[in-house]
Each structure stands twice: as structure tokens, then as C-alpha cells.
N, C-alpha and C positions, 0 to 999 in steps of 0.2 A: 445408477449415476449417469449423468449426462455424458453421451459419447464424445461430444466435442471437447469436454474437459479432459477426458482420458486421452484423446488424441494429442492435446497440448502437452500432457505429461510425457507421453511416449516420444513425441518429437524432441522435447528438451533432453530426455534421457539419451536419445540417439546421438546427440552432439558429443557425448562423453566417450564414444567409441573411437573418436579421432585420436591417434597417438600424439603424445606430447613429449618433445625432446627437451629435457631440462638440463641446464648447466649444473655442474657439480655444486652442491650446496643449496640449490633452489628446490623448493617443493611447491606443488600446485594442488588445488582441489576445485572441483566443479560440483554444484549442487542444484539439479533440477528439483523443483518442489511444487506442491499444490497448496495454496492458501485459500480458505473459504471463509472470508470475513463477513460479519454483519456490517453494513455500511450505513452510517448515520451522518446527516449533514444539513446545513442551512445554506441554501443557494439563493442569490439575489440577482435579479435581472432588471436592467434599466430599459424602459420603453420610451418611444418617441414623445408620448404625451407628458412625460415628466414624472409619472408614477413609477413604482417598482413592485415587483413581486418577490416574495421570499418563501418558496416552497420548502417546508421541512421534510426531508426525505429520510426514510428508513426502509431498508430492504435487506433480506438475508439470502443465503444460498438457495433455499427452496423457492424464492421469488425470482432471482436473476439468472439461475443456471439455464433455464429454458430460453432466456433472451440473450445468452452469451454467443456472440458471433465469433470471437477469437480471444485467446489468452495465452500469455507466455510468461513464465517465471523461472529465473535462473540467477544464482549467486555464485561467486567464485573468489578464490584467494591465491595470491602468489606470496611466498615467504622465503626469506633468506636470513638465517640466524634470528636475531631479535626483531628484525624489521619485516613488515608485511604491507601488502596492498590488497584491499578487498573491495568488491563491487556487488551490487544487487540491482537487478532489472526486472520490472514488471510492466507488462502491457495488457490492457483489457479493453474490449469493445463490447459494450452492453447496449442492446436496443430495446426500447419500449418498457423500461422498468416502471412499475406503478408507484406513484407517490402516496404516502399514507395521509398526510395532512398538508394544507396550504394556508398560509396567511399572506396578507397584502399590506405592504408599507405605503402609507398615504403620502402624497407630495408635501403636505404641510407638517409631516411628522406623525408618529404613532403607527400602530400596527393593528389590523383588524383580522381576526380569525374568520375563515369562511368554510363552507361545506364543499368538499371536493366531489366532483361527479364523474371522475374518470381521467384525471391528468396522467400523463406519461412522460418519462424523462429518458432520453438516450444519452449515454455517457461513454466517451472513449478517453483513455488517459495513459500516460507513460510516467512511471516512477523510477528514478535512477539515483542510487547512492554510490558514492565513490570516496574512499578515504584511506590514506596511509596510516600505519599504526606501529607502535613500539611495545614489545613485551616487557611488562613491569615485573612479572612474577611467574615462575614455573617450578613445579615440583611434582612428585608422584601423586599428590592430592588435587592437582589442578593447575590452571594458569589464568593470567589476566593480561589483556592488551589495552593500552590507552590509544585512542585514535582521534583524529580530527579531519574533517573533509566537507563535502557538499552533498545536499540532497536536492534533486530537481524533480518537479512534477509539472506536467502539462495536462490540463483537463479541458475537454471540449464537451459542452452540454447543449442538448437540443430539447427544449421543453415545449410540449403541446398541452396547454392547460385548459381545464374545463371546471368551472366553479358554478355555484348555484345562481349567481347574479353578479352584475358589475359592482365594483367598489370604487366610488369616485371616478377618476379617469382610467382606472384599470378595468378592461373589458372582461366579460364572463368567459370568453373563449379567445384563443390566440396561440401563436407559436413564436418562439424566438430562439436564436442560436448564438452562443458566446464562447470565447476561447480565453483561457488564462494560463499564464506561466508563473510558477512559484519556485524560487531558488533560495535555499537556506544554508548557512554554515552550521555544522554540527560538531559536537565533541562528545565522547562517550567511552565506555568500557565494554569489552566483550571477552569471552573465554569459556572455560568449562570447569566444573567441579567433579572430582572423582571421590565419592564418599567412601569407597572401598576398592580394593584391588579387584580386577576383573574387567569385563567388557562394557559395563554400564557407566555412563557419565551424564552430567546435567549441564548442557550448554546454556549460556545466558548472554543477554545483550541489552544495553541501555544507552540511548543517546538523547541529547537535548540540543536545541538550536533555535536560531532566529535569523531573520533576513526579510524576505518578502512576507513571511509569517510574523505575527506578533510573538508567537511561541509555537514550537513543534517538539514532539518527543516520540520516541519509539522504544518498545521493550518486548522481549520475549524470554520465555523460560521453557525448557523442554527436557525430555529424556532421550538418550541416544544409546544405541547398541552397536558395537564395533565388529567389523568383519575384516578379512584380509585385504579386501579391495577398498574399504571405506567404512561408512556407517549409515544407519537409518535413524532418523530423528523425528519424533512427534513433539510438537511444541504448541504453546498458545502465544499469539502475537497480537500486539496492539500498536497502532500508529495514529497520531493525533495532530491535526493542524488547527491552530486558532489564528485566523487571518484578520479579525476585526471587521471593518466595513470595506468590502471590495466589490468589484463589479459582478463577480460570478460566485465565488465561494466565500462564505463568512466563517464557517466552521465545518470540519470534516473529520470523521473518525472511522477507522477500520479496525475491527477486532474479531478474532476467531481462531480456530485450530489450523495447524500447518503440518504437512507431512513432506519430508524430503529425503533424498538419497544422495550422500556425498561420496564422490569418487576421488581418491587421492593418488597422485602421481609423484 
């Protein structure tokens, strides 16, 4: 496994060694985790000549781990009684990820597929989710919280494209850099199911939202094993943004396995 990814996980875990002094009635948890999604997206770039390029990008962990400059993933929760506040933060800096296919949107409309001859995309981004919640249900068999909040994403992309030949005003080679901020309101449910007594449980999460996005959603389902200090969770997670026609990102999907360690205080 890429040593930089392991260093990120160790760094995030070390944050949990700091002692937390909680008020009576408050409980806290911190979860450093590692998520290795396959990333699929359609990105659009305006160029001075009036044309635009829309590279369709797909890359997986085996492609981008060698190009990962830095990554950080951490979630946390503060809870008192039936009320809670949770947050999730991801930062990634990926340099030189190869694009699988490239199509070019013409100034007068329409899209022409082209042969890619070595295009690369560097992407850095921050994803932050913050939401208060209220516990609707709790029993020995599980619990469910209803929440509403915000999801913010900033993505900065630098594309160095190389295609087999020019298409209209769009040149065969070139480079462009753009920056986009996306803010969405979200509502959802989260919690865990305990199918039997013991240390195993099934954490789940689902949210839906809109704002800068035409539509966004996120979901995960996992299996968790409890210890005296917290629990270990293995899950499958998917995050989707449908942005319509924007300057940088039209459509973006992250999906893949996630492994985390939750520390409870």
C-alpha cells in the first residue's frame, strides 16, 4: 500500500491521543478513516476561443495512489441526550491522474469524442459536511437520527490535455486551471442496526440535498465491531454530485470501500 496513505491514517489517528474533558452528559467520538473510492466525473473547461472541453474522467485507487501528494480524512460527533452535532472532513491533493476518455463540446453546440494521447488531470479538493441531528429512535436493536445541515466542496483542477487533433476552435494540446466552490443543504438519517446481542452492528447513513448542485446524495452501509475504547468499521460509501452545466464540474461520483476506527470519550 502507498506509504503516504498510511502516513495520513497514522497522523489522523494520533489526533485521538489528545485528552477530551467533557461536561457531564456530553459524549464525543473521533473517527480517522481511510476511503479509497473510484472517482468518475465529467469536467468542463471554458477556453478563451469560446470552445470548451469536457474530459470524462475515471480513476481508481490503483491509478491515483501513486499520484497522491497528501490526504486527510476525519469525522467526529458531539452528543448530549437526544441531540447531536457531527462533522466530516476530507482533503485530497492528487497530481497527474490520467484521464481515460476526452470529448470536446463545440462552440455551436454538440459534443465530439476524440482520441486521447496522454491527458493528465491534477485535482485538489476539500469536502466538509456539518449537521446537527435529533435521535428519533433508540433501543437494544439499534437507533436512528434525523439530521439537516450543509455539505461544502471546493475542487481545483489543472488539466494538461493531449488529443489526436484539434476540434474546431479547441486545440490538440493545452493546459487550463479552474476552481469551483459547491455548497448544498442536506437532510438525512443515520444510525446503526444491531441484529443480535453482542459486539457486532451495522452502521448506516443516507442524505439528500441541493443548492449549488442540482442534486446530491451520499450513502454508506457497513459492519462494525465494538471494543472498550470504541469500534472498527468496514463500510461501502458512495457520494454523488449532479451539477448540470457548470464551468468546472458537471457530474462527479465517488464510490468505494472505507475503513475507520472510532474512539469514544
